[in-house]
C-alpha positions as CSV (number, residue, x, y, z in Angstrom):
1,M,0.0,-0.1,-0.1
2,S,1.4,3.5,-0.8
3,N,1.3,6.4,1.2
4,D,-1.4,8.0,-1.3
5,E,-3.5,5.1,-0.4
6,L,-3.7,5.7,3.8
7,F,-6.2,7.5,5.1
8,F,-3.5,9.7,7.2
9,R,-0.1,9.8,5.8
10,Q,1.3,9.8,9.4
11,H,-0.4,8.2,12.7
12,I,1.5,9.7,15.7
13,F,0.5,7.6,18.9
14,C,1.8,9.6,22.1
15,C,1.6,7.6,25.5
16,T,-0.5,9.6,28.3
17,N,-0.9,6.2,30.2
18,E,-1.2,7.0,34.1
19,R,0.6,4.4,37.0
20,P,0.3,4.3,40.3
21,P,2.9,7.1,42.0
22,D,4.9,4.4,43.5
23,S,5.1,2.1,40.4
24,P,8.7,1.1,39.9
25,R,8.1,1.6,36.2
26,G,6.7,5.3,36.4
27,S,5.1,6.5,33.8
28,C,4.9,8.8,31.1
29,K,1.5,10.7,32.0
30,A,3.6,11.8,35.3
31,R,6.5,12.7,33.0
32,G,4.2,15.5,31.6
33,A,3.0,13.3,28.5
34,E,-0.3,14.7,28.4
35,P,0.2,18.4,27.8
36,L,3.0,17.5,25.2
37,R,0.7,15.2,23.7
38,N,-1.7,18.3,24.0
39,Y,0.9,20.4,22.5
40,L,1.8,18.2,19.4
41,K,-1.8,18.1,18.1
42,A,-2.1,22.1,18.4
43,R,1.0,22.8,16.5
44,V,0.4,20.0,13.9
45,K,-3.2,21.3,13.6
46,E,-1.6,25.2,13.7
47,L,1.0,24.7,10.8
48,G,-1.3,22.9,8.6
49,I,0.1,19.9,8.5
50,E,-2.3,17.8,6.5
51,G,-2.6,13.9,6.4
52,V,-1.2,13.7,10.1
53,R,-3.5,12.6,13.2
54,V,-2.1,13.2,16.6
55,N,-3.7,10.6,19.1
56,G,-3.2,10.2,23.2
57,A,-2.5,6.1,23.7
58,G,-2.9,4.0,26.2
59,C,0.1,2.2,27.8
60,L,2.8,1.9,25.1
61,D,5.1,-0.6,27.6
62,R,8.0,1.6,27.3
63,C,7.4,3.4,30.6
64,E,11.0,3.9,31.6
65,L,11.8,5.7,28.4
66,G,9.1,7.9,29.0
67,P,7.3,10.5,27.7
68,T,7.5,7.9,24.2
69,M,5.7,8.2,21.0
70,V,5.5,6.2,18.0
71,I,5.0,7.4,14.2
72,Y,3.4,5.6,11.7
73,P,3.5,4.0,9.1
74,E,7.5,4.3,9.9
75,G,7.2,2.5,13.2
76,I,9.6,5.3,14.7
77,W,9.9,5.5,18.3
78,Y,11.0,8.6,20.6
79,T,11.1,9.7,23.8
80,Y,10.8,13.7,24.3
81,A,10.7,15.9,27.3
82,S,10.0,19.0,26.2
83,R,8.2,21.3,23.9
84,E,11.6,22.1,22.2
85,D,11.9,18.2,21.6
86,V,8.1,18.6,20.4
87,E,9.3,21.1,17.9
88,E,12.0,19.4,16.7
89,I,10.3,16.3,15.9
90,I,7.6,18.2,13.8
91,E,10.1,20.1,11.7
92,S,12.8,17.1,11.1
93,H,10.5,14.2,10.8
94,V,7.2,15.1,10.3
95,K,7.4,17.7,8.0
96,N,10.8,16.8,6.1
97,G,11.1,13.0,6.8
98,K,14.1,12.7,8.7
99,P,14.2,11.2,12.4
100,V,16.0,13.4,14.9
101,E,18.5,10.8,15.9
102,R,18.9,12.3,19.6
103,L,15.6,11.2,20.6
104,L,15.2,7.8,19.2
105,L,14.4,4.9,20.8
106,T,16.0,1.4,19.5
107,A,13.8,-1.8,19.5
108,D,15.6,-3.4,22.5
109,Q,16.4,-0.3,24.5
110,K,15.3,-0.9,28.4
111,E,17.0,2.0,29.8
112,P,16.8,5.7,29.0
113,R,20.3,7.2,27.5
114,A,22.4,8.7,29.6
115,D,22.2,11.8,28.0
116,R,18.1,11.7,28.6
117,Q,18.3,11.3,32.6
118,K,16.8,13.3,34.9
């Protein structure tokens, strides 16, 4: 199936799952995912980017790395922590098709990258 046949060119799922405060895995919601998802959604609309849908998602099972998002159909995973990260993902990946290397999550990643730990 080509991108021309897809209803959305890209579908962005942002985890906004909430776990109990004492959960050893933490949660994306506790790390600010909900306002960042809202910002991403508003910016995509404000910029008039067509063919892109931004949705909140339940648990994407990468809690320790959150907030997390996955962009389909590419299947590219990101961790992000600020509006600046969101802006970089929009500009580089969503608008120009170039993944943001510093925010990428690998398929086998279990721990946050050293430069992303707080």
